C-alpha positions in Angstrom: -5.7 -19.9 -26.8 -6.0 -22.5 -24.0 -5.9 -21.6 -20.3 -2.6 -23.4 -20.0 -1.1 -21.4 -22.9 -2.3 -18.2 -21.4 -0.8 -19.0 -18.0 2.6 -19.7 -19.6 2.6 -16.6 -21.9 4.2 -13.3 -21.2 3.2 -9.9 -22.4 5.7 -8.4 -24.9 7.9 -5.5 -24.1 6.1 -3.0 -26.4 2.8 -3.7 -24.7 4.4 -3.4 -21.2 5.7 0.0 -22.2 2.3 1.0 -23.6 0.6 0.0 -20.4 3.2 1.8 -18.3 2.7 5.0 -20.3 -1.1 4.8 -19.9 -1.0 4.1 -16.2 1.6 6.9 -15.6 -0.7 9.4 -17.3 -3.8 8.2 -15.5 -2.3 8.2 -12.1 -1.0 11.8 -12.7 -4.2 13.0 -14.3 -6.6 13.4 -11.4 -10.0 11.8 -11.7 -9.1 9.9 -14.9 -10.4 6.4 -15.5 -9.0 3.7 -17.8 -10.4 0.2 -18.6 -8.7 -2.6 -16.7 -5.7 -3.9 -18.6 -6.6 -7.5 -17.9 -9.7 -7.1 -20.1 -7.6 -5.8 -23.0 -4.6 -8.1 -22.8 -5.7 -11.7 -22.0 -2.2 -12.9 -21.1 -1.4 -10.0 -18.8 -0.1 -11.6 -15.6 1.2 -10.5 -12.1 4.8 -11.0 -13.3 4.0 -8.7 -16.2 2.4 -6.2 -13.8 5.6 -5.9 -11.7 7.5 -5.3 -14.9 5.2 -2.4 -15.5 5.8 -1.3 -11.9 9.6 -1.1 -12.5 9.2 0.7 -15.8 6.7 3.2 -14.3 9.0 3.8 -11.4 11.8 4.6 -13.8 9.5 7.1 -15.6 8.6 8.8 -12.3 12.3 9.0 -11.2 13.0 10.6 -14.6 10.4 13.2 -13.7 12.3 13.9 -10.4 10.1 11.8 -8.1 12.1 10.5 -5.2 11.2 6.9 -4.0 10.8 6.9 -0.2 9.6 3.4 0.4 6.7 0.9 -0.3 3.1 0.4 0.5 1.7 -3.1 0.9 -1.9 -3.6 -0.4 -4.6 -6.1 0.2 -3.0 -7.4 3.4 -6.5 -7.4 5.0 -8.1 -10.8 4.1 -11.5 -9.3 5.0 -11.3 -7.4 1.7 -10.3 -10.2 -0.6 -13.9 -11.3 -1.5 -15.0 -7.7 -1.9 -12.3 -6.9 -4.5 -11.7 -10.4 -6.0 -8.0 -10.4 -4.9 -6.4 -13.3 -3.1 -3.0 -12.1 -2.1 -1.2 -8.9 -1.1 0.6 -6.7 -3.5 2.9 -3.6 -3.2 3.7 -0.3 -4.8 6.1 2.6 -4.4 5.8 5.6 -2.1 7.3 8.9 -3.3 8.2 12.3 -1.9 5.2 13.6 -3.9 2.8 11.1 -2.3 3.9 11.2 1.3 3.6 13.9 3.9 3.3 14.2 7.7 -0.2 14.0 9.1 -0.8 17.7 9.9 -2.8 19.7 7.3 -6.1 19.0 5.5 -5.7 16.9 2.4 -7.2 18.0 -1.0 -9.1 15.1 -2.7 -9.2 16.7 -6.2 -6.1 14.9 -7.5 -7.5 11.4 -6.7 -9.9 9.0 -8.4 -12.6 7.4 -6.3 -10.5 7.8 -3.1 -10.8 5.7 0.0 -9.2 5.8 3.4 -7.1 3.2 5.2 -5.7 3.4 8.8 -2.3 1.7 8.9 0.9 1.1 10.7 4.1 2.4 9.1 7.7 1.4 9.7 11.0 3.2 9.1 13.9 0.9 8.2 17.4 1.5 9.5 18.9 -1.6 7.9 17.9 -3.8 5.0 15.8 -6.9 6.0 16.6 -10.3 4.7 14.3 -13.1 3.5 13.6 -15.7 6.2 13.7 -13.3 9.1 11.1 -13.8 11.9 9.2 -10.9 13.4 11.9 -10.3 16.1 14.7 -10.3 13.6 12.8 -8.0 11.3 12.2 -5.5 14.2 16.0 -5.1 14.6 16.0 -3.6 11.1 13.4 -1.0 12.0 14.1 2.4 13.6 10.6 3.7 14.2 6.9 2.8 14.1 4.0 5.2 13.3 0.3 5.2 12.9 -1.1 7.0 9.9 -3.5 6.9 7.0 -3.1 5.8 3.4 -5.5 7.2 0.8 -6.0 4.8 -2.0 -7.6 5.3 -5.4 -8.9 3.4 -8.4 -8.2 4.5 -11.9 -10.5 1.6 -12.9 -14.2 2.4 -12.8 -16.1 1.4 -9.7 -13.1 -0.4 -8.2 -13.5 -3.3 -10.6 -10.2 -4.9 -11.6 -8.0 -8.1 -11.5 -5.0 -8.6 -9.2 -2.6 -7.7 -12.0 -4.5 -4.4 -12.6 -4.0 -3.4 -8.9 -0.3 -3.9 -9.2 -0.1 -1.8 -12.4 -1.9 1.0 -10.6 0.9 1.2 -8.1 -1.1 -1.0 -5.6 -3.8 1.7 -5.7 -1.6 4.1 -3.8 -2.6 7.8 -3.8 -1.2 9.4 -0.6 0.5 8.4 2.7 -0.1 10.5 5.8 2.4 9.6 8.5 1.7 10.3 12.2 4.2 10.8 15.0 7.2 8.4 14.8 8.0 6.3 17.9 11.6 4.9 18.3 11.8 1.2 18.7 15.0 1.6 20.8 15.1 -0.6 23.9 11.4 -1.4 23.7 11.6 -4.0 20.9 10.0 -6.7 23.1 7.1 -4.5 24.0 6.5 -3.5 20.3 6.8 -7.1 19.2 3.9 -8.1 21.5 1.6 -5.1 21.0 2.0 -4.9 17.2 0.4 -8.4 17.0 -2.5 -7.8 19.4 -3.9 -4.2 19.4 -7.4 -3.1 18.3 -8.5 0.0 16.3 -11.7 1.9 15.7 -12.3 4.2 12.7 -14.6 7.2 12.8 -16.0 9.7 10.3 -17.2 13.0 11.8 -17.6 11.2 15.1 -19.5 8.2 13.8 -18.0 4.7 14.2 -17.5 3.3 10.7 -15.5 0.1 11.3 -13.4 -1.8 13.8 -10.2 -3.7 13.2 -7.5 -5.8 14.8 -3.8 -6.2 14.2 -4.4 -9.7 13.0 -6.4 -8.4 10.1 -3.1 -7.4 8.4 -1.8 -10.8 7.5 -1.7 -11.8 11.2 0.0 -8.6 12.1 1.8 -5.6 10.5 5.3 -7.2 10.9 4.0 -10.4 9.2 2.8 -8.2 6.3 6.3 -6.7 6.0 7.9 -10.2 6.1 5.6 -11.1 3.1 6.8 -8.1 1.2 10.4 -9.0 1.8 9.8 -12.5 0.4 7.9 -11.1 -2.6 10.8 -8.7 -3.5 13.4 -11.5 -3.1 11.7 -13.2 -6.0 11.3 -10.1 -8.2 13.9 -9.7 -11.0 12.7 -6.2 -11.9 12.4 -4.3 -8.7 15.0 -3.8 -5.9 14.6 -5.3 -2.4 13.9 -3.1 0.6 16.9 -1.0 1.7 17.9 1.0 4.8 16.1 4.3 4.9 12.9 3.1 3.3 9.4 3.6 4.8 6.9 0.7 4.6 3.1 1.1 5.1 1.8 -2.4 6.1 -1.8 -2.3 4.9 -5.2 -1.3 6.2 -6.4 -2.5 9.6 -10.1 -1.9 8.6 -12.1 -1.9 5.4 -11.1 0.8 2.9 -13.9 3.3 3.0 -14.9 6.1 0.5 -14.1 9.7 1.6 -15.4 13.1 0.6 -14.3 16.7 1.0 -15.4 18.2 4.3 -15.1 15.0 6.3 -12.9 14.4 9.3 -11.7 10.9 10.0 -10.2 9.8 13.3 -9.0 6.6 14.9 -8.8 5.2 18.4 -6.3 2.5 19.3 -6.3 0.1 22.2 -3.5 -2.1 23.4 -0.5 -0.3 21.8 1.5 2.8 22.6 0.3 4.9 19.6 -2.1 7.8 19.9 -5.3 8.5 18.0 -4.9 10.4 14.7 -7.1 12.7 12.7 -7.3 13.8 9.0 -9.6 16.3 7.4 -10.3 16.2 3.7 -10.9 19.3 1.6 
């Protein structure tokens, strides 16, 4: 088959369901690897992958998972060369994958876990395509700093862009720190969300530094990108009031192990440092 024919092809419904079944089992299996689907199905595309996302979400809802929002992945352009990905993606966040940042997190359920410090938003109104950052902020009730733990069901973090989407954008767990109301301080948040710095530490050792601009020029810009992506998606619903959105990692994603304690330090924004211990 020629490259042009592959680009125009679509994976059939039976294969989509087979992939959804396999990825659902792998993501709920703890420590289980699968071969990248892109190596097994040559015509498997990003559009196909989001069809799997919708089907896998239906499967989780049938198992009494409650969708709480979305996570945006690969917003940090510094990581694109490392993983061979050239654009952000997104996945669902559920009541079983999200918790407040308070107690140690067991790593046993996750496959090749890594940590990502992020900014999270809580939506009070549904955003619309074409909104600028200021308009988008009017839809947001609160902002928080927290960690996402990501995982790879594909050995050694080797995959295609479509594979990352199928794996629910590599989402494993979302740990949300204290929530800060936007309220009457929207102008201040608009400025600081685009300009702050962050340092990431493991057991007191500096591991990486980041800046707001690493996340597609700022966390609000990443959310705008998600809104646009969803507006073109025929299989998944757009963002709604009440959803939580994690905007992507501000530093590189770094491997974690049980017994480690990871902390952050932020400069130039009204968000406190956070800490997470793994067990």
